[in-house]
N, C-alpha and C positions, 0 to 999 in steps of 0.2 A: 210235799213237793220238794225236790232238790234243785238247786240252781248252781251251776258251775260258773265261777268267775275267775278270770286271771287276776293277778295282783293289781294291775293298773285299773281294771274295772272296779275291783273291790274298793280301792282307795278313792276312786271317783265317786262311787256310791256313798261311802262314808262321808266325804266332804259335802255332798249334796244333802244328805240327811242332817248333818251337823248345821249347815246353813239354814235349812228349813226349821229346825228346832229353835235356832236363835231368833228367827223371824216370828215364831209363834208366841214366844213369851210376851213381847209388848202387844201383840195383836190380842192376846187373851186379856191382858190388863185393860186395854181400851174398849173391849167389846161390852156393850150394854145388853144385848139380847141373850138371855140366859140359855136358850136352846142352842144358839149358834156357839156361844162360849163353851158349852159342854162338848159340842162337836170338835172344837179346836183343842180342848184338853185331851180328848180321846186321840186325836191325831198326834198330839205331842207325845203321849204315852206310847203310841205305836212306833213313832220315829225313834224314841229313846230305846225301846225294846229291841228293835232291829239293829240299831247302832251297837247296843250292848252285845248282841249275838255276833255281829261282824267283828267287833274288836276283841271279844273273848276267845273266839274260835276262828281266826283268820284262815286256817287250813281247811276248815269245813266248807268254806265258800268257794273253794276253787281247787 
């Protein structure tokens, strides 16, 4: 799937994902339920992977 974003939308999406990734770190540390903790870790990995792609190839997003 290809998604076309203008620069403003890409920057907003990057900021949103960065904020969510920051929120996930303490949430993962505090979580006692292993199944839920694993889901949070998977979400963090996905956020970081998308962030990496958006930051590495800003032109490919829009």
